[in-house]
N, C-alpha and C positions, 0 to 999 in steps of 0.2 A: 624469483619466482614464490612460487604460493607458498613451498615450504619454507621459506623465512617469515612470510605471515604468522604464520601458528607457531612457527619458532619464538618470535619475537612476543605475542599474546602470553604464552607460557613464563614468560620473566618476572610476570611479578604483575601489581596494577600500575595504572598509568595516572601518577600525579594531577597531571594540568586538566587530562579529561574527568577524574576524579572531581577535581574541583568545582570545574565547569557544571556538572549534575548535580554536586551539593550547591553551590548557589543558585541553581533554579529550583530546587528545592524548597524555597522560601516560599516559594508561591505553591507548591503544591502542598505545604505545611498548612498556609493560610487556608486553600480549597477546603482541605481537609475539616477544619474546626470553623471555619466561615471567619469571613474580613470584619464580622460586625465584632468581634469578640478575638481583640488581638493582645497577645500579653506581650510581658517582657522580651520573654526569649524570642518570639517571632516578628516580633519590631527589632532589635537586634538582625535579624535575621536576614528581612527584609533592608535595613542598611546596608549589610553588605553584597546585596543584589545591587543599589545603588552604588555602591563604590563600585564595582565592578564596569560599569557603565558609565565611570568617572569621563575616561576621554573617548567617547564615542557621540555619534549625532543624538543619541536615543539619550543623552546623560539629562539635560534639561525636563523632561519628559518622567522618564522614570524616577527621578530624585525628588518632581512634586506628586507623584503617583503614592508611594513610600511617604511620603510626609501628611499628605491627605486621609491616607487612611491609617495611619498610626494616629493621627487626632479623631478618627470616628467618622471619617467625611468618604463615601465609597461611592463616586461618580463612575458613568460609564467610558470616559476618557482615562478616568487612574486605571481602570479594569482591563483596558484595550492596552497601554502602557506595561504593565505588568506582563500581558500576555506577550505583548512583543517580544518583550526583554527574555520571554522566558524561550519563546521562539528562537530569540536569537542565540541562546548559550548552545540548545541542542542543533541549531543548524553550524555553530564552531565544531561544535563534536562531530557530528556528521562529515564537514570538511575535512575534518585532520583523520579521521578513519579512511575517507574514500581515497585520501594524497596518500598514505600510506598504500590501501590497497592497488590504487595504480603505478606504484613505485613497485610494487612488488610481482606484479603483473606484464609491466613494461607497457601499460596499457595510456595510448594516448586520448586524450579528453576533450571537447567542445570547451567552447565558452558558452556563457548564457548570451543569447542574444533575444531572447523574449521579450513583446511586450507586453504590458495590460491591458485590457479591453477596457471600454467607459464604464463608470461606475453599473451598478444595480438601478434599475428605475423603480423600485417597490420599495421606497423609503419606507411605507409603514410596517410592510412585513418585516423588514431589516429591524427596525424599532423594537419592534414586538420579539424579535427574536434577541435582541441584546438586552430586554428586559428580563427575560427569562433567565437567560445567561446569570447577569447582574443577582437575580434574587437566591439561583447557585453559589454563587461567590458568597453572598452575605450571609447566606445561611447554615453553607459548607454541607460537605457529604455527609458529615454524621447528623445532620439538622434535616435532610433530604425523609419527603413522606411520601402515601401516594397522591396525594393533593397537591403537591410540586411539580410532581412529574405531571400531572394531568393538567397541569398548567400551558403545557407547550404543545397540548394536540393542535389548540385551534389554528396556530401559527403554523407548525409544520404541514398541516394538510393544506394550509394555505399558500404556503412555499410547493408545494411539490405538485403545484395547478400551475408553478411558472418557470416554464425553460432555462432561464437563466436565476435561478436560486434554486436549481435542481440539488447540486454539489452541496450545500448550504444543509436543504431540507434531509438529504439521505443522512449527514452529521449529525444532524439533531434529532431523527428520530434511530438513530444506533445509541445513540447516548441516554435519551429517555426511554429505550427499552432495557438496557444496562441496569441505569438508576431504576426503573419499577421491578427488576426481577430481582433486585439486589434490597428492595422497601421493603420492614424499614432501617435503614444502613445505621443506626443508631444498634441494634445486636448483631452487624456482618463484621465476620471477623476472619480474614485479614480484607482491609480496602486495597482494590485496586489504585493505587494513589497518584501512582504515576502514568497510568494509561488512561483513567478518567481526565486528570490535567492534561492530558494532551490534547482529549477531543475536545476538553472546553475551550482551550488556548486559542485549537484550530479554527472551532466555530466562531468565536470572537471574532479573528480575523477575517475572515469567510461574511460574518454579519457586521462589520465594520459599512463594510459598500459593498456586499454582493462578491466579493473575493478579486473584482477587478480579471478573470480568469481570461487566459488566449482562447479566441476564439478560431473557429473556423476556417472564420476569412481568413486569420491571421497565417494559415497555413501554408507551408508550401507544399505542393505537388508534386510526387515523387512518381517515375515511371521504370521497371524495374524488376529484379528476381528476386525475391525474398527465400533464403535460405535458413528453415526453422532449425533451430537448436534444442531446445526443448517446451514446455507447457507446465506451466504453474497452476495448478487449480484452486480456486477464493472459495469456499465454500462456506454458508450460513443457512440460519433455518428456513429463510423469506428469501435468500439470496445464493445467485453462483455467478462467478466472473473468474473465465478462462481469460490468462494471461499470456499471449504466445513469445518466445524471448526469441529473435532471431538476427541477422545476419543482410544488410539490403545491399545489393550493386545496383546504382544508377550510374546511366550516362553521365559524365560532368561532374562528377561526386565520387569523394574516398567513401571505400567499404565502409559501411557503417553498424553500428549497432540499433539495434531498435527494437520495439513492442507495438503488439497490435489486442487488443483485452475487447472479447466481447461477454457479454453480461442476461441475463433473465431471471424473474423473479418465480419463487417456488413456494412449496410448502415443505414444512419438516418431516412428511413421508418420503418425499421421492428423495433416495440416497445412493449411492454407489453408480453404476454405470449408467443408471434410470437418466441422469440427470442430463447426458449429454441430448436427449430429446429435446431439452426447454430450448436447446441454441442448433434446433434444425433449421431455422432461417438462414444460417451462413452456409449453407452445403461445400460454396469451394473450400471454404477453411479447413470441414472439419474432413473433407475427402482428403486434402494434403495433408494432413494430419494423422491420418489412419492407414494412409497409403504410402508415408513417409515422401510428399514427392515437395518441390519449391513451386514458388508460386509467381505467377508473371501477375505484375502488378500496374495499373494502366491509370494514371494521374488517382492516385491517393492521395490525400492531405497527411501532412506526417508537422507534429508539431515540435516547436524547438526543443522540448523536453525529451525525445526520441521515442514518441506517442505514435503511433497509425490510427488516423479517426478510421476505423474498418468499415469498407461497405464494398460488401460482399460480391455485387457484381461490375466492382472493377477490378476483380483480382482471377485468377483462374487456375486451375492446378499443373506445373507444368512438368520438367523430366525427374525421375527419381532422385532424390538427395537423400543421403544417409546422412545424420545429424553428427554422428561422430566425424566423416568425412569432413562436412564443414567446422567441425571444430577444430581440427585438426590443420585443416589448410587456412582456413578465414580469421580465427579467433585470435591469434596473436594479435595482427596488425590491423584489425577493427577499431574506427574510431566511437570511441565511447559518447555518450550527449552529456551534455550539460545537466544539471538538475535545476528542476524551475526553484524559486527562490520558495513558496510554503511548501514543496518536499524535502526539504531541507532537516532529517530527524535521521538518526542514526537507523531506527527501525524499519526506514526505507530503504535500506542500501539492500540489492539483489543483483548483483553482480554477475552473468554469466560467466562459466568457467569450464576448464576441460583438466581433469586430473588422472594422471596413470600412474601414479605411485598413491593407493588410497590410503598407506599407512603414515603417510606425511600429514593427513588433514583428518579434522574431526565431522564424522558424517552425520546431521540429524535426519533422521528417518520419522520426527514426531508431524511432520508436512505431508506424509506421502498420499495424496489423496483415495480415496477406497471405488472412484473412480475407473482406476484404469488397473493394470497387472504388476506395477510396480509393488512390490510390498519391502518389509525389510529384511525377510530371509533372503531373496534375488539380490538385496544389495548388499547384503553381507559374505555372501558368494562372487560379487563383482570385480575384475581385474582393471576396471577402467569408468569412470562417472563425467558426465556432463551436470552439472549444477548449478548453484546460486549460492552466491559468498556473499554470507550475511554475518553482521555482530549481536550479538544479544548478548545481556547481561553480563557484560566484560569480557565475553571470547568468540574468536571466531567459529564460524561451522560452516559445512558446504550442504544446503539443500539438495537430493539429489532429484534431478529431471528426469533423465535415462540411464543406463547404465548397460555396460558389456561385460556378457558372463560367457565362459567354455562350455557349451554345449556338446559332448561327442567329437573332442578336438577341432571344434567350429567357435568363432568368434560369434555370437548374438545377440542383440541390443531388445534391451524389453526400457519403455519409457511411457511414459505418465498417462499420453493422447493416444496409445495403441488402441483405444477401444472408443473411440470419435465416431466410427460407424456401428460402432455396436460389440461385444464381446465375439470372441469365435467360437465360445460352449453355444452353442444354439439351444439350451435350456436357458442357461444364466442370460442370454441376449431377449429371450421372450420373457423372460420375467424381470426381468429392467425395465419393459418397455410397457407392462399392464398399470401399473398405478401412472404412469403420464395419462395413459389413453382413457382409462376408468375418469381420470380426473375432468379430461377434453369431453367425455362423452357425457358428464354429469353438466359442467358448464352450457353445454350447448342444449342440454334441456332446458334448463335454468331462466336459458336468454330466449329460447323457441316462446317461454309461458308468457 
Protein backbone atom coordinates (compact mmCIF):
# COMPACT_ATOMS: atom_id res chain seq x y z
CA UNK A 1 0.00 0.00 0.00
CA UNK A 2 1.06 3.58 -0.64
CA UNK A 3 0.91 4.43 3.06
CA UNK A 4 3.73 1.94 3.74
CA UNK A 5 5.97 3.80 1.30
CA UNK A 6 5.39 7.11 3.08
CA UNK A 7 5.81 5.52 6.48
CA UNK A 8 9.13 4.06 5.37
CA UNK A 9 10.29 7.44 4.01
CA UNK A 10 9.93 8.95 7.45
CA UNK A 11 12.12 6.48 9.30
CA UNK A 12 15.37 8.28 8.51
CA UNK A 13 17.99 8.71 5.78
CA UNK A 14 18.81 5.88 3.39
CA UNK A 15 22.55 5.11 3.59
CA UNK A 16 22.79 3.51 0.13
CA UNK A 17 20.99 6.35 -1.66
CA UNK A 18 22.91 8.98 0.29
CA UNK A 19 26.20 7.25 -0.59
CA UNK A 20 25.37 7.15 -4.31
CA UNK A 21 24.41 10.83 -4.37
CA UNK A 22 27.51 11.79 -2.40
CA UNK A 23 29.70 9.89 -4.86
CA UNK A 24 28.06 11.67 -7.79
CA UNK A 25 28.77 14.94 -5.99
CA UNK A 26 32.43 14.61 -7.00
CA UNK A 27 31.44 15.59 -10.55
CA UNK A 28 29.14 18.34 -9.28
CA UNK A 29 31.94 19.94 -7.25
CA UNK A 30 34.29 19.73 -10.22
CA UNK A 31 31.76 21.52 -12.39
CA UNK A 32 31.21 24.19 -9.75
CA UNK A 33 34.86 25.17 -9.45
CA UNK A 34 36.14 24.01 -12.84
CA UNK A 35 38.09 20.90 -13.75
CA UNK A 36 41.08 23.09 -14.58
CA UNK A 37 41.45 23.73 -10.86
CA UNK A 38 41.42 20.41 -9.03
CA UNK A 39 42.66 20.57 -5.44
CA UNK A 40 43.47 17.64 -3.18
CA UNK A 41 39.94 17.32 -1.79
CA UNK A 42 38.33 17.19 -5.24
CA UNK A 43 41.01 14.78 -6.46
CA UNK A 44 40.17 12.47 -3.57
CA UNK A 45 36.45 12.76 -4.33
CA UNK A 46 37.06 11.82 -7.97
CA UNK A 47 39.17 8.87 -6.83
CA UNK A 48 36.19 7.74 -4.77
CA UNK A 49 34.05 8.00 -7.90
CA UNK A 50 36.45 5.75 -9.78
CA UNK A 51 36.43 3.28 -6.87
CA UNK A 52 32.64 3.07 -7.01
CA UNK A 53 32.85 1.75 -10.58
CA UNK A 54 35.67 -0.73 -9.94
CA UNK A 55 33.43 -3.69 -10.69
CA UNK A 56 31.45 -2.23 -13.59
CA UNK A 57 31.91 -2.00 -17.38
CA UNK A 58 32.75 1.70 -16.87
CA UNK A 59 35.74 0.82 -14.68
CA UNK A 60 38.56 1.54 -17.13
CA UNK A 61 36.97 4.61 -18.73
CA UNK A 62 36.19 6.29 -15.40
CA UNK A 63 39.57 5.44 -13.88
CA UNK A 64 41.41 6.87 -16.89
CA UNK A 65 39.23 9.99 -16.86
CA UNK A 66 39.93 10.61 -13.17
CA UNK A 67 43.69 10.16 -13.67
CA UNK A 68 43.81 12.49 -16.67
CA UNK A 69 41.65 15.20 -15.08
CA UNK A 70 43.73 15.09 -11.89
CA UNK A 71 46.84 15.52 -14.05
CA UNK A 72 45.35 18.58 -15.75
CA UNK A 73 44.42 16.92 -19.06
CA UNK A 74 40.71 17.42 -19.86
CA UNK A 75 39.51 15.89 -23.12
CA UNK A 76 36.02 15.16 -24.45
CA UNK A 77 36.30 11.44 -23.80
CA UNK A 78 37.28 12.03 -20.18
CA UNK A 79 34.34 14.36 -19.55
CA UNK A 80 32.03 11.92 -21.31
CA UNK A 81 33.15 9.16 -18.93
CA UNK A 82 32.52 11.37 -15.89
CA UNK A 83 29.10 12.37 -17.20
CA UNK A 84 28.23 8.72 -17.88
CA UNK A 85 29.34 7.72 -14.39
CA UNK A 86 27.24 10.45 -12.82
CA UNK A 87 24.18 9.50 -14.85
CA UNK A 88 24.69 5.84 -13.94
CA UNK A 89 24.72 6.69 -10.23
CA UNK A 90 21.52 8.70 -10.47
CA UNK A 91 20.06 5.89 -12.56
CA UNK A 92 20.78 3.40 -9.80
CA UNK A 93 19.02 5.66 -7.30
CA UNK A 94 16.07 5.95 -9.67
CA UNK A 95 15.86 2.18 -10.06
CA UNK A 96 15.97 1.57 -6.30
CA UNK A 97 13.27 4.14 -5.59
CA UNK A 98 11.03 2.94 -8.41
CA UNK A 99 11.35 -0.65 -7.23
CA UNK A 100 10.19 0.42 -3.77
CA UNK A 101 7.26 2.32 -5.24
CA UNK A 102 6.23 -0.63 -7.41
CA UNK A 103 6.42 -2.96 -4.40
CA UNK A 104 4.28 -0.62 -2.29
CA UNK A 105 1.72 -0.20 -5.08
CA UNK A 106 1.81 -3.81 -6.24
CA UNK A 107 2.42 -2.43 -9.72
CA UNK A 108 3.74 -4.65 -12.54
CA UNK A 109 6.34 -3.07 -14.81
CA UNK A 110 7.49 -3.97 -18.30
CA UNK A 111 11.12 -4.73 -19.14
CA UNK A 112 13.00 -2.27 -21.35
CA UNK A 113 12.95 -3.40 -24.99
CA UNK A 114 13.75 -0.20 -26.84
CA UNK A 115 16.55 0.02 -29.37
CA UNK A 116 18.72 3.07 -30.10
CA UNK A 117 18.44 4.71 -33.47
CA UNK A 118 21.42 5.46 -35.72
CA UNK A 119 23.83 8.17 -34.64
CA UNK A 120 23.04 11.69 -35.80
CA UNK A 121 24.79 12.72 -39.01
CA UNK A 122 25.53 16.35 -38.13
CA UNK A 123 28.86 15.58 -36.47
CA UNK A 124 30.12 19.17 -36.82
CA UNK A 125 27.21 20.43 -34.72
CA UNK A 126 27.77 17.73 -32.13
CA UNK A 127 31.42 18.69 -32.00
CA UNK A 128 30.48 22.31 -31.47
CA UNK A 129 28.14 21.38 -28.64
CA UNK A 130 30.84 19.25 -26.98
CA UNK A 131 33.32 22.09 -27.30
CA UNK A 132 31.03 24.50 -25.43
CA UNK A 133 30.24 21.93 -22.76
CA UNK A 134 33.96 21.26 -22.34
CA UNK A 135 34.62 24.98 -21.84
CA UNK A 136 31.93 25.07 -19.17
CA UNK A 137 33.52 22.11 -17.38
CA UNK A 138 37.02 23.56 -17.51
CA UNK A 139 35.90 27.01 -16.40
CA UNK A 140 33.37 25.89 -13.80
CA UNK A 141 30.05 27.52 -12.98
CA UNK A 142 31.77 30.12 -10.80
CA UNK A 143 33.75 31.33 -13.81
CA UNK A 144 30.88 31.54 -16.30
CA UNK A 145 30.23 35.00 -17.74
CA UNK A 146 28.07 36.40 -20.54
CA UNK A 147 30.75 35.83 -23.18
CA UNK A 148 31.00 32.12 -22.42
CA UNK A 149 27.22 31.76 -22.46
CA UNK A 150 26.93 33.63 -25.75
CA UNK A 151 29.47 31.29 -27.35
CA UNK A 152 26.78 28.60 -27.53
CA UNK A 153 24.39 30.73 -29.59
CA UNK A 154 25.51 29.67 -33.07
CA UNK A 155 25.56 25.95 -32.26
CA UNK A 156 22.14 26.10 -30.62
CA UNK A 157 20.59 27.96 -33.55
CA UNK A 158 22.01 25.48 -36.05
CA UNK A 159 20.94 22.48 -33.96
CA UNK A 160 17.38 23.76 -33.84
CA UNK A 161 17.35 23.56 -37.62
CA UNK A 162 18.12 19.82 -37.59
CA UNK A 163 15.12 17.71 -36.45
CA UNK A 164 17.47 14.94 -35.32
CA UNK A 165 19.18 17.34 -32.91
CA UNK A 166 16.10 19.19 -31.64
CA UNK A 167 16.23 17.43 -28.28
CA UNK A 168 19.85 18.48 -27.74
CA UNK A 169 19.11 22.01 -28.97
CA UNK A 170 16.29 22.50 -26.46
CA UNK A 171 18.47 21.24 -23.61
CA UNK A 172 21.44 23.45 -24.53
CA UNK A 173 19.15 26.44 -24.98
CA UNK A 174 17.62 25.89 -21.55
CA UNK A 175 21.01 25.53 -19.86
CA UNK A 176 22.33 28.63 -21.62
CA UNK A 177 19.26 30.62 -20.59
CA UNK A 178 19.70 29.68 -16.93
CA UNK A 179 23.41 30.50 -17.00
CA UNK A 180 22.67 33.82 -18.71
CA UNK A 181 20.10 34.73 -16.08
CA UNK A 182 22.58 33.96 -13.30
CA UNK A 183 25.69 35.57 -14.80
CA UNK A 184 28.08 36.58 -13.43
CA UNK A 185 27.72 33.40 -11.40
CA UNK A 186 30.72 34.32 -9.23
CA UNK A 187 28.30 36.53 -7.25
CA UNK A 188 25.36 34.10 -7.33
CA UNK A 189 24.31 32.44 -4.08
CA UNK A 190 23.27 29.71 -3.96
CA UNK A 191 24.30 28.05 -7.20
CA UNK A 192 21.92 25.26 -8.34
CA UNK A 193 24.82 22.82 -8.50
CA UNK A 194 22.92 19.56 -8.88
CA UNK A 195 20.43 20.91 -11.41
CA UNK A 196 23.10 22.37 -13.69
CA UNK A 197 25.18 19.22 -13.36
CA UNK A 198 22.11 17.22 -14.40
CA UNK A 199 21.65 19.39 -17.50
CA UNK A 200 25.34 19.35 -18.38
CA UNK A 201 25.67 15.56 -18.02
CA UNK A 202 22.56 14.88 -20.07
CA UNK A 203 23.63 17.35 -22.76
CA UNK A 204 27.10 15.81 -23.01
CA UNK A 205 25.67 12.34 -23.57
CA UNK A 206 23.29 13.67 -26.21
CA UNK A 207 26.16 15.56 -27.87
CA UNK A 208 28.22 12.37 -28.06
CA UNK A 209 26.18 10.93 -30.92
CA UNK A 210 22.94 12.89 -31.01
CA UNK A 211 21.48 10.78 -28.22
CA UNK A 212 20.64 7.84 -30.50
CA UNK A 213 17.04 8.51 -29.50
CA UNK A 214 14.32 6.08 -30.40
CA UNK A 215 12.53 7.28 -33.52
CA UNK A 216 8.88 7.15 -34.46
CA UNK A 217 9.67 4.46 -37.04
CA UNK A 218 10.67 2.17 -34.18
CA UNK A 219 7.41 2.68 -32.29
CA UNK A 220 4.62 0.16 -32.27
CA UNK A 221 1.20 1.35 -33.41
CA UNK A 222 -1.77 0.88 -31.12
CA UNK A 223 -5.50 0.97 -31.68
CA UNK A 224 -7.74 1.09 -28.66
CA UNK A 225 -9.18 3.31 -25.96
CA UNK A 226 -7.29 5.79 -23.83
CA UNK A 227 -8.85 6.52 -20.45
CA UNK A 228 -7.48 9.75 -18.99
CA UNK A 229 -6.31 9.76 -15.37
CA UNK A 230 -5.00 13.30 -15.15
CA UNK A 231 -2.94 16.05 -16.74
CA UNK A 232 0.41 17.48 -15.66
CA UNK A 233 1.17 20.95 -17.04
CA UNK A 234 4.80 21.99 -17.50
CA UNK A 235 4.92 25.74 -18.05
CA UNK A 236 7.90 28.03 -18.65
CA UNK A 237 8.13 31.62 -19.91
CA UNK A 238 8.78 30.49 -23.49
CA UNK A 239 7.08 27.08 -23.70
CA UNK A 240 4.27 24.97 -22.32
CA UNK A 241 3.78 21.21 -22.38
CA UNK A 242 0.64 19.32 -21.40
CA UNK A 243 1.34 15.72 -20.41
CA UNK A 244 -1.66 13.43 -20.22
CA UNK A 245 -1.40 10.33 -18.03
CA UNK A 246 -3.82 7.57 -18.85
CA UNK A 247 -4.67 3.89 -19.15
CA UNK A 248 -4.62 2.29 -22.60
CA UNK A 249 -6.83 -0.65 -23.52
CA UNK A 250 -5.77 -2.22 -26.84
CA UNK A 251 -6.74 -5.56 -28.34
CA UNK A 252 -4.16 -8.27 -27.82
CA UNK A 253 -2.20 -6.33 -25.21
CA UNK A 254 -2.41 -5.89 -21.44
CA UNK A 255 -3.90 -2.72 -20.00
CA UNK A 256 -1.03 -0.26 -19.88
CA UNK A 257 -0.12 3.05 -18.30
CA UNK A 258 0.84 5.55 -21.01
CA UNK A 259 1.54 9.25 -21.48
CA UNK A 260 0.71 11.66 -24.30
CA UNK A 261 2.34 15.08 -24.56
CA UNK A 262 1.63 18.14 -26.68
CA UNK A 263 3.66 21.35 -26.58
CA UNK A 264 3.66 24.92 -27.83
CA UNK A 265 5.97 27.91 -27.82
CA UNK A 266 4.77 30.97 -25.92
CA UNK A 267 5.76 34.34 -24.53
CA UNK A 268 5.85 35.14 -20.85
CA UNK A 269 2.70 37.30 -21.05
CA UNK A 270 0.56 34.28 -21.92
CA UNK A 271 -0.31 32.69 -18.58
CA UNK A 272 -3.22 31.06 -16.81
CA UNK A 273 -6.16 29.69 -18.83
CA UNK A 274 -4.85 31.43 -21.97
CA UNK A 275 -2.25 28.73 -22.52
CA UNK A 276 -4.94 26.28 -23.68
CA UNK A 277 -5.48 28.52 -26.73
CA UNK A 278 -1.92 27.73 -27.77
CA UNK A 279 -2.85 24.06 -28.08
CA UNK A 280 -5.85 24.65 -30.34
CA UNK A 281 -4.24 22.43 -32.97
CA UNK A 282 -5.20 19.41 -30.84
CA UNK A 283 -9.02 19.77 -30.66
CA UNK A 284 -9.72 16.07 -30.13
CA UNK A 285 -7.45 15.89 -27.11
CA UNK A 286 -8.69 19.16 -25.58
CA UNK A 287 -12.32 18.14 -26.02
CA UNK A 288 -11.76 14.82 -24.29
CA UNK A 289 -9.95 16.52 -21.40
CA UNK A 290 -12.56 19.23 -20.87
CA UNK A 291 -15.54 16.89 -21.21
CA UNK A 292 -13.88 13.99 -19.35
CA UNK A 293 -14.21 11.50 -22.16
CA UNK A 294 -12.19 8.50 -23.25
CA UNK A 295 -10.26 8.76 -26.53
CA UNK A 296 -10.58 6.23 -29.33
CA UNK A 297 -7.14 5.82 -30.92
CA UNK A 298 -6.35 4.43 -34.37
CA UNK A 299 -2.79 3.41 -35.27
CA UNK A 300 -1.25 5.79 -32.75
CA UNK A 301 2.55 5.36 -32.37
CA UNK A 302 3.66 4.21 -28.91
CA UNK A 303 7.31 4.23 -27.81
CA UNK A 304 8.79 1.59 -25.54
CA UNK A 305 8.98 4.11 -22.68
CA UNK A 306 5.19 4.46 -22.61
CA UNK A 307 4.92 7.71 -24.57
CA UNK A 308 2.32 8.07 -27.30
CA UNK A 309 3.49 10.18 -30.23
CA UNK A 310 0.32 12.25 -30.31
CA UNK A 311 -1.42 12.67 -33.66
CA UNK A 312 -4.72 14.38 -33.10
CA UNK A 313 -6.17 13.22 -36.43
CA UNK A 314 -5.84 9.62 -35.22
CA UNK A 315 -7.94 10.18 -32.11
CA UNK A 316 -11.50 11.13 -31.37
CA UNK A 317 -13.42 11.65 -28.14
CA UNK A 318 -15.44 8.63 -27.07
CA UNK A 319 -17.82 7.89 -24.23
CA UNK A 320 -17.77 9.80 -20.94
CA UNK A 321 -15.11 8.37 -18.61
CA UNK A 322 -14.72 9.74 -15.11
CA UNK A 323 -11.02 9.70 -14.11
CA UNK A 324 -11.83 8.49 -10.60
CA UNK A 325 -13.78 5.53 -11.96
CA UNK A 326 -10.84 4.78 -14.25
CA UNK A 327 -8.42 4.96 -11.33
CA UNK A 328 -10.50 2.67 -9.12
CA UNK A 329 -11.13 0.09 -11.84
CA UNK A 330 -7.94 0.04 -13.93
CA UNK A 331 -5.03 1.66 -12.12
CA UNK A 332 -4.23 -1.19 -9.75
CA UNK A 333 -3.51 -3.78 -12.44
CA UNK A 334 -2.24 -1.62 -15.31
CA UNK A 335 1.23 -2.49 -16.60
CA UNK A 336 3.68 0.36 -16.09
CA UNK A 337 6.20 1.11 -18.86
CA UNK A 338 9.92 0.59 -18.53
CA UNK A 339 12.02 3.71 -18.13
CA UNK A 340 14.24 4.61 -21.12
CA UNK A 341 17.94 4.47 -20.18
CA UNK A 342 18.58 8.21 -20.41
CA UNK A 343 15.44 9.00 -18.40
CA UNK A 344 16.59 7.14 -15.28
CA UNK A 345 16.77 9.93 -12.71
CA UNK A 346 14.93 10.37 -9.38
CA UNK A 347 13.44 13.67 -10.55
CA UNK A 348 11.84 11.86 -13.46
CA UNK A 349 9.69 9.60 -11.24
CA UNK A 350 6.03 10.55 -11.77
CA UNK A 351 3.84 7.52 -11.12
CA UNK A 352 0.03 7.88 -11.35
CA UNK A 353 -1.61 6.89 -8.06
CA UNK A 354 -5.07 6.95 -6.51
CA UNK A 355 -5.31 7.95 -2.86
CA UNK A 356 -8.55 7.64 -0.88
CA UNK A 357 -6.99 8.36 2.52
CA UNK A 358 -5.18 11.66 2.17
CA UNK A 359 -3.99 11.58 5.78
CA UNK A 360 -1.44 8.91 4.82
CA UNK A 361 0.47 10.91 2.18
CA UNK A 362 2.16 14.27 1.76
CA UNK A 363 0.44 16.34 -0.93
CA UNK A 364 2.57 18.80 -2.89
CA UNK A 365 0.44 21.72 -4.11
CA UNK A 366 3.38 23.80 -5.34
CA UNK A 367 3.08 22.26 -8.82
CA UNK A 368 -0.60 23.10 -9.36
CA UNK A 369 -0.93 24.95 -12.70
CA UNK A 370 -2.62 28.33 -12.98
CA UNK A 371 -4.46 27.24 -16.13
CA UNK A 372 -7.02 25.11 -14.28
CA UNK A 373 -9.46 25.34 -11.39
CA UNK A 374 -7.52 23.08 -9.00
CA UNK A 375 -6.12 25.28 -6.24
CA UNK A 376 -4.61 24.50 -2.79
CA UNK A 377 -7.83 25.40 -0.97
CA UNK A 378 -9.76 22.79 -2.96
CA UNK A 379 -7.05 20.20 -2.39
CA UNK A 380 -7.19 20.80 1.37
CA UNK A 381 -10.94 20.05 1.32
CA UNK A 382 -10.57 16.88 -0.77
CA UNK A 383 -11.40 13.35 0.36
CA UNK A 384 -9.75 11.51 -2.56
CA UNK A 385 -7.02 12.30 -5.06
CA UNK A 386 -5.48 11.18 -8.33
CA UNK A 387 -1.91 12.35 -8.50
CA UNK A 388 1.68 11.67 -9.43
CA UNK A 389 3.96 9.98 -6.93
CA UNK A 390 7.28 11.86 -6.86
CA UNK A 391 10.53 11.72 -4.92
CA UNK A 392 12.18 15.05 -4.18
CA UNK A 393 15.00 15.93 -1.82
CA UNK A 394 14.79 12.69 0.11
CA UNK A 395 11.01 12.50 0.55
CA UNK A 396 7.99 11.06 -1.26
CA UNK A 397 5.13 13.37 -2.20
CA UNK A 398 1.97 13.20 -4.30
CA UNK A 399 1.29 15.94 -6.83
CA UNK A 400 -2.50 16.27 -7.25
CA UNK A 401 -3.91 16.08 -10.79
CA UNK A 402 -7.51 15.82 -9.68
CA UNK A 403 -9.45 15.61 -6.42
CA UNK A 404 -12.89 14.67 -5.20
CA UNK A 405 -14.66 17.03 -2.83
CA UNK A 406 -18.09 16.85 -1.22
CA UNK A 407 -20.42 19.64 -2.35
CA UNK A 408 -24.00 19.58 -1.04
CA UNK A 409 -23.56 15.94 -0.04
CA UNK A 410 -22.43 14.96 -3.56
CA UNK A 411 -18.97 13.94 -4.75
CA UNK A 412 -17.58 16.42 -7.27
CA UNK A 413 -14.35 16.08 -9.22
CA UNK A 414 -11.99 18.98 -9.90
CA UNK A 415 -9.12 18.40 -12.36
CA UNK A 416 -6.22 20.41 -13.74
CA UNK A 417 -7.51 20.18 -17.34
CA UNK A 418 -11.15 21.12 -16.70
CA UNK A 419 -10.59 24.42 -18.53
CA UNK A 420 -9.03 22.85 -21.64
CA UNK A 421 -11.82 24.40 -23.75
CA UNK A 422 -11.93 27.56 -21.65
CA UNK A 423 -13.12 28.43 -18.11
CA UNK A 424 -16.79 28.08 -17.25
CA UNK A 425 -16.83 31.75 -16.19
CA UNK A 426 -17.53 33.76 -19.37
CA UNK A 427 -15.57 36.82 -18.22
CA UNK A 428 -12.55 34.73 -17.30
CA UNK A 429 -12.80 32.87 -20.61
CA UNK A 430 -12.82 36.13 -22.57
CA UNK A 431 -9.81 37.58 -20.76
CA UNK A 432 -7.94 34.28 -21.14
CA UNK A 433 -8.13 34.49 -24.91
CA UNK A 434 -7.36 38.17 -25.37
CA UNK A 435 -3.56 37.90 -25.01
CA UNK A 436 -3.32 35.10 -27.55
CA UNK A 437 -5.62 36.80 -30.06
CA UNK A 438 -3.74 40.11 -29.79
CA UNK A 439 -0.42 38.39 -30.44
CA UNK A 440 -1.84 36.45 -33.39
CA UNK A 441 -3.26 39.64 -34.90
CA UNK A 442 0.07 41.46 -34.51
CA UNK A 443 1.96 38.51 -35.99
CA UNK A 444 -0.44 38.51 -38.94
CA UNK A 445 0.21 42.20 -39.59
CA UNK A 446 3.95 41.66 -39.52
CA UNK A 447 3.69 38.82 -42.02
CA UNK A 448 1.55 40.95 -44.34
CA UNK A 449 4.15 43.73 -44.48
